[in-house]
N, C-alpha and C positions, 0 to 999 in steps of 0.2 A: 504494500500500500504506500509506503514511504517512497518506494522507487517510482510508482505510478505518479505520485504528486510531483516528484522532481522532474520526471519525464514531461509532464504537462507544463510545468514552469519553464522548462527549456524550450518546449514548442511555442509557448506564448512569447518568450523572449525572442525567439527566432522570427516569429510572425511580426512582432513589433519592429524589429530591425528591418525586415523586408518592407513593412508598411512605411516606415520612415524613409527608406531608400526610394520607394516608389513615389512618395509625396514630394521628395526633393527633385526627382527626375521630372515629375509632372510640372512643378513650378518652373524648372529650367526650360522645359519645352514650351510652356505658356509664354515665358519671357522671349524665347526665340521666335515664336509665332508673332508676338507683338512687334518685335523689331522688323521681321520680314514684312509684315503688313505696312509698317511705316515706310519701309524702303519701297514697296510696291506703290504706295500712295505718292511718294516723291517722284518715282519714275513715271507714273501716269501723268503727273503735272508737267513734266518736261515737254512732251510732245504738244500739250495744249499751249504752253508758252511759245514754242517754236511755230505752231500753226497760227496762233494769233499774231505773232510777229510777222510771219509770212503773209498773212492776210492784210495786215497793215501796210507792209511793203508793197504788195500787189496793188492795194488801193492807192497808195502814194504814186506808184508808177502810172496807174490809169489817170490820176489827176494830172500828172505831169504831161502825159500824152495828150490829154484833152486841151491843156493849156497850149501845148505846141501846135495842135491842130487849129486852135482859135487864132494863134499868132499867124499861122500860114494863111488862114482864110482872110484875116485882116490885111495882110500884105497883098493878097490877090485882089481884094476889093479896092485897095488903094491904086494898084496898077490899072485896074479896069476903069476907075474914075479918071485917072490921069489920061488914059488912052481916049476916053470919051471926050474929055475937055480939049485934047489936042486935035482930035479928029473931027 
């Protein structure tokens, strides 16, 4: 009977050690998952930043092209008026 009690106590101690180890590993895995989620979030933001910068750049280029076209049209109109006044 004493042997059985000692055996049960040893088993309980072993189970407690295993439980502590698993709890520690679980906490470490949770922390790792949290870090990875933060990294994923940061990486997901990068393409958004680049695409918004690219969209802004494309928009700026379009505005510049429109301004160039307006300037060319104005030059053409001036030439046409000059030709009409001379002719």
